[in-house]
N, C-alpha and C positions, 0 to 999 in steps of 0.2 A: 314234433311234427315229423322229424327224420324218422324215428322209431315208428311211426305210423306208416310212412312210405315203404319202409322194409317190410313191416306186416304185410300192406298191400301187395307188394311185389312177389313175397312168398305165398300170399294167399292165391294169388292169380295162378300160379303154377299148380298148387294144389285143386283149385277150383277145375281148372283145365284137364287134370289128370282124372279128377272124380267124374268129369263130365263124359270121358271117354270109357271110364272103367264100369259105368252103369250101376244101378240099384237093383235090388232084388224085384221090386215093383215097376220097373221101368224096361220098355223094349231096348235092345241093344242098338237098334239102328235108329239114331238119331240124326234128323235132317239138319239141323242147325242147332249150335250150343252159344249162349251168351252168359255173361256173369254181371254182378253189381256189387260194389262194396259201399256200405251205407256209412254216412258220418252225421252227427248231429250239427245244429246250427253254429256250435262252438268248435267244429272240427274234430270232435272225438269220434274213434271208430264204434260203430254200432253193430256191425255184422255184414253178412253177405246174402246174396241172392243167387241161385242157380237156376238159369231158364234153359230149357231144350224143347225143341220141336219135334214131334213124332211124324212118321210118315203119312198121317190122316190130318196134318195142320193143327193139331192140338198143342197149345204151348203149356208146358209144365213149369210151375215156379215154386223152388224150394228155398225156403227162408231159413237162416240162423241169426238171431239177433239177441243183442243184450244192452244193458243200460238205458232201457226204456222205461216210461212209467208203466205200472201195472194197469191192466184193464184192456177194454176193447178200443180199437182204433182203426180209422179208415186207411185204406192203402190204395194208390192208383197208379197207373203208368201215366206220365206227363208228357206233354207234346215236344218238350226240349230237351236235349240231353246236356242240361247244364245245373249243376247243383251249386251256385253262388248265391250271395245275399241278395241284392237287389232292394226294392222298396221293403219287403219283410222277407224273413227266412225263405231262402229257396225260391223265390218269386221267379228267378230266372228260368227255372223249370217249366214255366208257362202253364196253361190250362190243362185239364185233363185231355189225354189223347183221343181224339175224336174225329177221325178222317172221314167217316160217312155222315156227319152231321146229326146224330141222334141225341136225345136229352139224356140227363144223367139218371142213373139209378136203376140196380138190378131188378127192383120191384116197379119200375116205371112202365106202363105199356107203350110207350113211344121212345123207350131207351133199350138198352143202355148205351153209354159211351163205350167205345172200344177199350178204353183205358180203366173202366170200372171193375171191381174186384171185391170178393166177400171180405168183411171186416176181419181183423186178427186180434186174438186175445193173448196179451202178453201176462205171463205168470207173476206172481207178488214178488217173485226175485228179480224181476225185470227182464227175463229170457223169454224167448219164443223159438220153438222148433215147429213149423208149419209148411204147409203145401197147399196150392190151389193150381186149377187147369183153367184155361180159357180158349175159346174159338174165335175170339174177337180181334185178336192181333196175330202177327206172324213174326218169324225171325228170318224169313228169307223175303226175297224180292215180291212186290205187290202193293195193292193200295192199302193194306192194314199193316205194313211192315213197320216195326218198331226202329228200324235203321233207314229212315227217310233222310233227306239232306241236313237235317239238324239234329238228328238222333232222338233219343227219348230217355227219360229218367223214371225211377220208381220213388214215389214218395209217401212216406208214413205221416199221418195227421194226428193230432192232439186228441180227437173225440172219435167216437163212431161215426161212420156214414150211415144216414137213415134211409139211404138207398131210393129216395124219391125226391128231395128237395132240389132245387136248381140253384146255381150250377154245380155244386159240388157236396151235396148231402150233408150240409152243416157239420163238416167234420173237422172244422178248426183249422188252427195253426199248423204249419208244415214244421215237424220236429225231427225228421230224419230224411235224408235224401241219398239215392245213388244213381249215378249215370251207368246206362247200359253200355256194354263192351262185348263185341262179337269175338268169338274164339274160333269158330269153324263155319 
């Protein structure tokens, strides 16, 4: 666990530096930046997420993960910034982030939750490098901020999200979780 904390501490500096350095496909003027480090239910490191908000209020999410089961998985922003046990793995992260009271699912005509996201596909070797964008959350103040009083988390589920079923798309158990931290 000590080695993991050292990894996390050094990763935070690297993520913060990367956030300010910019990517070839990203604008240089980022309004806000956040990051997360993922752990499995057993406390093993699973990777990172770098989030940044552009001037048009689009939040960009860049994921680098390893040690996950191959295949398609649901991924969501959850309402509480806590990645602990509880009744089941990571149940302390609460339900999907849903500040405006919509139904679950990107394909739902009365949805989606602000925390809904496209499924991710983990390679056969257990790794993933992917990104997605959303205009349903913000990293800055406002009604859809991920940094409300109790924060937010990103959770990866065991199964794919069907994008319509209530309340969570039949995406199964929570297999990795990361608490969001703001850097800018």
